[in-house]
C-alpha positions in Angstrom: 0.0 0.0 0.0 1.4 3.4 -1.0 0.9 6.1 1.7 -1.6 8.8 0.7 0.1 11.9 -0.8 3.4 10.1 -1.4 4.8 10.2 -5.0 5.3 6.9 -6.8 8.6 5.9 -8.5 7.5 7.1 -11.9 6.6 10.5 -10.6 2.9 10.3 -11.7 0.4 11.3 -9.1 -1.1 8.5 -7.1 -4.7 7.4 -7.7 -5.4 7.5 -4.0 -6.7 10.7 -2.5 -3.8 13.1 -1.5 -3.4 16.7 -0.4 -5.5 19.2 -2.4 -3.9 21.1 -5.3 -4.9 24.2 -7.2 -5.8 24.0 -10.9 -3.8 26.3 -13.1 -7.0 27.2 -15.1 -9.5 27.8 -12.3 -7.6 28.4 -9.1 -10.0 25.9 -7.4 -8.6 23.2 -5.0 -9.0 19.7 -6.3 -7.6 16.3 -5.3 -4.8 14.9 -7.5 -6.8 12.5 -9.6 -9.5 15.1 -10.3 -6.9 17.7 -11.0 -4.9 15.5 -13.4 -8.0 14.6 -15.5 -9.4 18.1 -15.5 -6.2 19.8 -16.6 -5.6 17.1 -19.3 -9.0 17.6 -20.8 -8.5 21.4 -20.8 -5.1 21.1 -22.5 -6.6 18.8 -25.2 -9.4 21.2 -25.8 -7.0 24.2 -26.1 -5.0 22.4 -28.8 -8.1 21.8 -31.0 -8.4 25.0 -32.9 -10.9 25.5 -35.8 -9.5 27.6 -38.6 -11.4 28.5 -41.7 -9.6 29.7 -44.9 -11.7 31.7 -47.4 -10.4 32.4 -50.9 -12.2 34.3 -53.7 -12.1 32.1 -56.8 -10.2 33.6 -59.7 -10.9 37.0 -58.0 -10.0 39.4 -60.9 -11.7 37.2 -63.5 -14.9 36.8 -61.3 -15.1 40.6 -60.9 -14.9 41.0 -64.7 -17.6 38.4 -65.2 -19.7 40.2 -62.7 -19.5 43.3 -64.8 -19.9 41.5 -68.1 -21.9 38.2 -67.9 -20.9 37.3 -71.5 -17.4 36.5 -70.3 -18.5 33.6 -68.2 -17.2 30.2 -69.4 -14.7 31.7 -71.8 -10.9 31.8 -71.7 -10.3 35.2 -70.2 -6.9 36.9 -69.6 -6.4 39.9 -67.3 -3.4 42.0 -68.2 -1.9 44.4 -70.7 -2.9 44.0 -74.3 0.6 44.5 -75.8 3.0 41.7 -76.6 5.3 42.9 -73.9 2.7 42.7 -71.1 2.2 39.8 -68.7 -0.9 37.9 -67.6 -2.0 39.1 -64.1 -4.8 36.5 -63.8 -6.7 34.0 -66.0 -9.9 32.0 -65.9 -10.1 28.3 -65.4 -11.0 27.9 -69.0 -7.7 29.6 -70.0 -5.7 27.4 -67.6 -6.7 24.4 -69.6 -4.4 25.7 -72.3 -1.4 25.8 -69.9 -1.7 29.5 -69.2 -0.8 30.8 -65.8 -0.3 34.2 -64.1 3.0 36.1 -64.7 3.2 34.4 -68.1 4.1 36.8 -71.0 0.9 37.8 -72.7 2.4 37.0 -76.1 3.0 33.4 -75.0 -0.5 33.1 -73.5 -2.1 34.3 -76.8 0.1 31.8 -78.7 -1.3 29.0 -76.5 -4.9 30.2 -76.8 -5.3 32.6 -79.8 -9.1 33.0 -79.2 -8.6 34.1 -75.5 -10.3 37.4 -74.5 -8.0 40.0 -73.0 -9.1 42.6 -70.4 -6.8 45.3 -69.1 -8.2 45.0 -65.6 -9.6 47.6 -63.1 -7.6 47.6 -59.9 -9.9 50.2 -58.4 -12.9 47.9 -58.9 -11.1 44.9 -57.5 -10.0 46.8 -54.4 -13.6 48.0 -53.9 -14.9 44.4 -54.1 -12.2 43.2 -51.7 -13.2 45.8 -49.2 -16.9 44.7 -49.6 -16.1 41.1 -48.8 -13.9 42.2 -45.9 -16.7 44.2 -44.4 -19.0 41.1 -44.5 -16.4 38.9 -42.8 -15.5 41.7 -40.2 -19.2 41.9 -39.3 -19.6 38.2 -38.7 -16.2 36.7 -37.6 -14.9 36.8 -34.0 -11.3 36.9 -35.2 -10.0 37.2 -38.8 -6.8 37.8 -40.7 -6.8 39.4 -44.2 -3.8 37.6 -45.7 -4.1 39.1 -49.2 -6.6 41.0 -51.4 -8.7 37.9 -51.8 -7.8 35.5 -49.0 -8.9 35.4 -45.3 -8.2 33.2 -42.3 -10.8 33.0 -39.6 -10.3 31.6 -36.1 -13.7 30.2 -35.0 -12.4 27.9 -32.2 -15.2 27.0 -29.8 -18.0 27.7 -32.4 -19.1 24.0 -32.3 -20.5 24.6 -28.8 -23.0 27.1 -30.1 -23.7 26.8 -33.8 -21.5 24.2 -35.3 -18.3 25.4 -37.1 -19.2 23.9 -40.5 -22.8 25.2 -40.4 -21.6 28.7 -39.3 -18.9 28.8 -42.0 -21.3 27.6 -44.7 -23.8 30.3 -43.8 -21.0 32.9 -43.9 -20.0 31.7 -47.4 -23.6 32.0 -48.6 -23.8 35.5 -47.2 -20.6 36.6 -48.9 -21.7 35.2 -52.3 -25.2 36.9 -51.9 -23.9 40.3 -51.0 -20.8 40.4 -53.3 -22.0 38.3 -56.2 -18.6 36.6 -56.2 -17.8 32.8 -55.9 -15.8 31.9 -52.9 -14.4 28.6 -51.5 -13.4 27.7 -48.0 -11.5 25.0 -46.1 -12.1 24.1 -42.5 -9.4 22.5 -40.4 -7.4 22.6 -37.1 -4.7 25.0 -38.5 -4.0 27.5 -41.2 -1.9 25.2 -43.4 -4.4 22.4 -43.7 -7.3 24.8 -44.1 -5.5 26.5 -47.0 -4.7 23.2 -48.8 -8.4 22.1 -48.2 -9.6 25.3 -49.9 -7.4 24.6 -52.9 -8.9 21.1 -53.1 -12.4 22.5 -52.8 -12.1 24.9 -55.7 -13.8 26.1 -57.7 -16.7 27.4 -55.6 -16.7 24.7 -53.0 -16.1 23.8 -49.4 -14.2 21.1 -47.5 -13.9 20.2 -43.9 -10.9 18.2 -42.5 -11.7 16.8 -39.1 -9.3 17.0 -36.2 -6.9 14.1 -36.3 -7.3 13.6 -40.1 -4.8 16.3 -41.2 -2.0 13.9 -42.0 -4.1 11.4 -43.9 -5.7 14.2 -45.9 -2.4 15.6 -47.0 -0.7 12.2 -47.6 -1.8 11.4 -51.2 -1.3 15.0 -52.5 1.7 15.9 -54.7 4.4 17.8 -52.8 3.7 21.0 -54.7 0.4 21.3 -52.8 2.3 22.3 -49.7 2.3 26.2 -49.8 6.0 26.7 -49.3 6.9 24.2 -52.1 7.5 26.1 -55.4 8.7 24.8 -58.8 12.3 24.7 -57.8 11.8 23.0 -54.5 9.3 20.6 -56.0 11.8 19.6 -58.7 14.5 19.2 -56.2 12.3 16.9 -54.1 11.2 14.9 -57.1 14.8 14.3 -58.2 15.2 12.6 -54.8 12.2 10.4 -55.3 9.8 12.5 -53.1 6.7 13.0 -55.1 3.8 12.9 -52.5 3.3 14.5 -49.2 3.2 11.1 -47.6 6.7 10.3 -48.8 7.9 13.7 -47.7 6.5 13.2 -44.2 8.4 9.9 -43.9 11.8 11.5 -44.8 13.9 11.9 -41.6 13.8 15.5 -40.4 17.6 15.5 -40.1 17.9 14.5 -43.8 15.5 17.3 -44.9 17.5 19.8 -42.8 20.7 18.6 -44.6 19.0 19.1 -47.9 17.4 22.5 -47.3 18.6 23.9 -44.0 16.0 25.4 -41.7 13.4 25.3 -44.5 13.7 21.5 -44.3 12.5 21.5 -40.8 9.5 23.7 -41.6 8.8 21.5 -44.6 8.7 18.3 -42.5 6.3 19.9 -40.1 4.0 21.0 -42.9 4.1 17.5 -44.5 2.9 16.1 -41.2 0.1 18.6 -40.9 1.7 20.6 -38.1 1.2 24.4 -38.1 1.1 26.4 -34.9 0.9 29.8 -36.5 -1.9 32.0 -35.1 -4.5 33.9 -37.0 -3.2 37.5 -36.8 -6.1 40.0 -36.2 -6.5 42.3 -39.1 -6.8 46.1 -38.5 -7.2 48.6 -41.2 -5.2 51.1 -39.2 -2.0 49.1 -39.8 0.4 51.4 -41.5 4.0 52.3 -42.5 5.1 55.9 -42.4 7.9 58.4 -42.4 8.2 62.1 -41.8 10.9 64.8 -41.9 11.2 68.0 -39.9 13.3 70.5 -41.9 16.3 72.2 -40.2 14.8 75.5 -41.3 11.2 76.2 -42.3 10.9 76.4 -46.1 8.7 77.2 -49.0 11.1 75.9 -51.6 8.9 73.7 -53.8 11.8 71.9 -55.4 13.0 70.8 -52.0 9.5 69.8 -50.8 8.9 67.7 -53.9 12.3 66.1 -53.7 11.6 65.1 -50.1 8.2 63.7 -51.0 9.9 61.5 -53.7 12.6 60.4 -51.2 10.1 59.5 -48.5 7.7 57.7 -50.9 10.4 55.7 -52.5 11.7 54.7 -49.0 8.5 53.3 -47.6 7.3 51.9 -50.9 10.5 49.8 -50.9 9.7 48.8 -47.3 6.3 47.6 -48.5 7.8 45.4 -51.1 10.3 44.0 -48.6 7.5 43.0 -46.3 5.5 41.7 -49.3 2.6 44.1 -48.6 0.3 46.4 -50.6 -1.3 49.6 -49.4 -4.8 50.7 -50.0 -4.7 54.2 -48.5 -2.2 57.1 -48.7 -2.0 59.9 -46.2 0.0 63.2 -46.4 0.8 65.4 -43.4 2.0 69.0 -43.5 3.0 71.1 -40.5 3.4 74.8 -41.1 5.8 77.2 -39.4 3.0 78.3 -37.0 2.7 74.6 -35.9 -0.7 74.1 -37.5 -0.8 70.5 -38.8 -3.1 69.4 -41.6 -3.6 65.9 -43.2 -5.3 64.5 -46.2 -5.8 60.9 -47.2 -6.9 59.0 -50.3 -8.2 55.5 -50.7 -6.5 53.9 -53.7 -6.3 50.5 -55.5 -3.9 48.2 -53.6 -0.4 48.7 -54.8 3.3 48.9 -53.8 4.7 50.6 -56.9 6.7 53.7 -56.7 5.4 55.3 -59.8 1.7 54.9 -58.8 2.3 56.0 -55.2 4.3 59.0 -56.2 1.5 60.2 -58.4 -1.0 59.9 -55.5 1.4 61.6 -52.9 2.0 64.5 -55.2 -1.7 64.8 -56.0 -2.4 65.0 -52.2 0.3 67.6 -51.7 -1.1 69.8 -54.4 -4.6 69.7 -52.9 -3.4 70.1 -49.3 -0.8 72.8 -49.6 -2.9 75.9 -50.2 -1.8 78.4 -47.5 1.6 79.2 -49.1 3.2 79.3 -45.7 6.6 78.1 -44.7 6.6 74.4 -44.1 8.2 72.9 -41.0 7.4 69.2 -41.5 6.0 66.8 -44.1 5.1 63.1 -43.7 3.8 60.3 -45.8 1.9 57.3 -44.5 0.6 54.1 -46.2 -2.2 52.2 -44.4 -4.9 49.6 -45.0 -2.1 47.1 -45.6 -2.6 43.6 -47.0 -0.3 40.9 -48.0 0.6 40.9 -51.7 3.3 41.7 -54.2 4.1 43.8 -57.3 2.6 41.2 -59.7 -0.9 42.4 -58.7 -0.3 45.8 -60.4 1.0 44.6 -63.8 -2.1 45.2 -65.8 -0.4 47.5 -68.3 3.2 47.1 -67.3 5.7 45.4 -69.6 8.2 42.6 -68.7 10.8 45.3 -68.8 9.0 47.2 -66.0 8.9 44.0 -63.9 12.6 43.4 -64.5 13.4 47.0 -63.7 11.6 46.9 -60.3 13.3 43.6 -59.5 16.7 45.0 -60.4 16.1 48.2 -58.4 15.1 46.2 -55.3 18.1 43.8 -55.6 20.4 46.8 -55.6 18.6 48.5 -52.7 18.7 45.2 -50.7 22.4 44.9 -51.3 23.6 48.5 -50.8 20.7 50.3 -49.1 17.6 52.0 -50.4 19.2 55.4 -50.4 21.9 54.4 -53.0 19.4 54.3 -55.9 16.8 57.0 -56.2 15.0 58.9 -58.9 16.8 61.9 -60.4 14.2 64.3 -59.1 15.3 63.3 -55.6 18.9 64.4 -56.3 19.3 68.0 -55.2 22.2 70.4 -56.0 24.7 71.0 -53.1 23.1 74.4 -52.3 19.7 72.8 -51.9 21.1 70.0 -49.6 22.5 72.7 -47.3 
């Protein structure tokens, strides 16, 4: 007989009543057996999250079809119409011909000569994105806007009240009714599996992966279905005989680390359906900004415009480094009498210097009307979402893409201030 309250050799609490202990979760005194079972149940419950991933199907194409019903069911390309432009988005019908986004438009039209080309309307796309965001924000307890057309929702605990699948299905119907756009969702215990489930549910569908079935769901899929596996990584894995997620999950983690470094560890976790990343709450007020107080109050327009160019280029580069787009530009001016005025403009999502500079200068021209000496100017980008430069390439050529890539490579290597527009380079007397 083991004395009450004495630990056994394996350090597990005895099954006989012992001295009371306090639960970490409730602060109430319980005996050891009750405490052990209670805390274990709570820990299991805390680990079972419910994450929904929503993705608007072929977003740009769907908006175009909403505006012109005759485009439905046809191979549609969104992008510039010139031979030097690229495909920003394409319909499912166009994908059957091997067309994909970022493909040169000339190549796409060679693959599908009868494809319909639309230049795109980023302002309209941004408007519809905000419309869908408003519906989700009104219904979801916690959501993350991961891009212009993707959302993660943490609805853990919803089963106790409505049922997670029922609630998510009703939200999907509400989005489609109010926006007129098709949308798919995946429901799972983490962000990774919910996103893959959404991809499997497309087009215009839904799929739930129950807790404990994550690994078996992923197992038969090709390795390229894992979000972090691109063409190069996929080809590298296939050369080593790793073609399915099941095979990838069985590769020793030490071997994957030897192949790919730290990315190998992350890849092994994903292949096994493990993803602890939280849903990051989305707030429209997220922003990136910069401002400058001049050494002496000035009315020198050349100096003011040069400073606007410098600041805009600086934070636009920061946007691209963070893989973000801005949907709102704000300009601030503080005069010599310390009166401060601001003006903002909602814009189509972008991170391109030439677009943002145009908006900043337009705001300055509208705001600066007192002709007083200026003490400070500032620029802020807000309403940030995840995204990259490709989203703006409706009329840009391949040369423009290559130019931005080259500029950012140089800035990443030497610093953003070592490559600027000529209008930002002042003569020595101005710098003083």
